N, C-alpha and C positions, 0 to 999 in steps of 0.2 A: 521509832523504829521506821527503817526504810522500806521501800517497795521491793527490796531485795531479800526481805526476810517474809517468811510466810508462816501462818499460825498452823501448827501440826497437831497440837494437843493441849493437856492441861494437867497440872497436879490437882488431885482432888483430895489429898490429905494423906495421913499415915496408914499402914497395912500392917499391922502386928506391931511389936515392940522393940523391934531390932533395927529400925531405921528405914524399913522398905517403905515406898510409896504407892498409892493408888494412882494410875496414870489413864486418863480418858484420851484416847486417840480420835482425831480428827481426818485421819487418811483414809483413803478408799480402801486400801488393804490395811487393816488396823495394825498389824504387825511390823508394817513399814517403818513406823515411827522410830524404831531402834536402829534402822539403817541410814539414817541421814547424817550421822556424824554428831559433834557436838552441838547441842539446842541451846538457845539463848532465852532468857528473859525478855518480857516485851521492852523494856527500857534498855535492854542490851549490856546491863551491867553485871549480870552473873550468867555463868555457862554450865551446862549440865550434861554429863556423859552418863548416859542411862544403858541400863541392862535389863531387860524384861525377864523375870523370873517364871511368871505364870499367868494364865488366861484367869480373871475372875469376873464377876458379875459387873457388867458396863465398864470394862476394860482391862486392865493388867496390873498386876503387882510388879515393881522394879525396883532395883537398887540405883541409887545416884552416887557417884564416886563422891566421898568426903560427907556423907550424911549416914550418921552412927546410930541415931537414937529416935525414938518416937516424937520426942518433942521437937527435933531438928525437922524430922519429916512432916509433922503437922504445921510448923512455921511456914512451909512452902505451899500449903493450901491455897488454891486460887492463883497460883502462878502459871501462865500461858507460856507455852514451849514454841518456839520459832525456829525454822529451820532456814538455812540459805537457800534461795532459790536455785542456786547452782547445784544443790545436792537433790534437788527433787527430779523426778522424771518429766519429760516434756509432754505436754498434753496435746491429744487430737484437736482437730480445727474447731469442733463443737463444744469443747470442754474448757473452763476458766477456772482460775484461783480466785476466790472471794475477794482477796486483796487487789486484783486487777480490775473488779468492777466497782469498787467503791471509790466515789469521787467522779465518776464519769457522768457526763450530761444525759438527761434523758428527754428525747424529742419524739413527738408523735410522727405518723406517717406524713403529715404535711408541712413537717419542719419546725412545728411550735415547740418551743422549749418548755417542759413540763417541770423540770427540777434537776435534782442530781440524786444519785444512788448514795443514800447515808449508810445503809448496812445490808448484808445478804443474810437472811434467817433461814432456817430449817427446822419445823417443828414436826417432821416425821412424813408429811404429805407432799414434799417436794420444796424446792428453793422458793423463797419471796425475796423479791426486790424492795427495800424500804426506800421510798422516794421521798425527798423534802424539796421544798422551794418555797419563795417567798410568797407565791400565788396561792398556796396551799394551807388551809387552817391547821391541818395536822399533816403527818406523815402519812402516805399511802402505801399499803401493802399490796404490790402487784406481782402475780404468778411469773416466775422465770422460766417460761417454757418457749419453746420455737413458734408457736402460734401467737404469743403476746409480745416476744421481743424476737422479731425476724432478723434483726441486725445487730451484732455487736462490733463495734469498731474501735479497737484498742488503739490504732494508730492516731485516729482523730479524737479519741477520748470523749466517745458518745455510745449511747443505745438508740436505735430507732424502735419504737414499741407501738403496738396496735392494741391498746388496754381494752379491757371489757367495758362495755356501754356504760357509763355512768361513774366510773371510778374516779376520774379527775374532775367532776363537776363540782 
């Protein structure tokens, strides 16, 4: 998948017996997942035209064109849904798509390279950057806040960080 495609949700399995699916939306406005046009699978081999039918616990039920049975819907469980960056809204200066952060070099305020962003995680209390590097014994999870990440330079491909004391020791 290219940097031109952004993860906007995932299929969580069947909903009912008539081919509807459960959709988890990763969008700031969850309903917007249905407004980005045709969505693609991670490998780009499948396309999905979705219509939300109703809000359910932890997401939406939806119809996907061409999916008619519970078995077909269940077979899609775990498929991530990607939208073209061109279909998504532009972001304010202090917001970023996770896909733009993954792979950026992480440097401390003195210019020392600490590693690269491996992933961006959110377990409910805010975003965490998973930083991996050759000098690290294991990946480090760092809060993605303005206090700890004062500079995000997408053009240069790096983050300048002021990590909590002892985090990278």
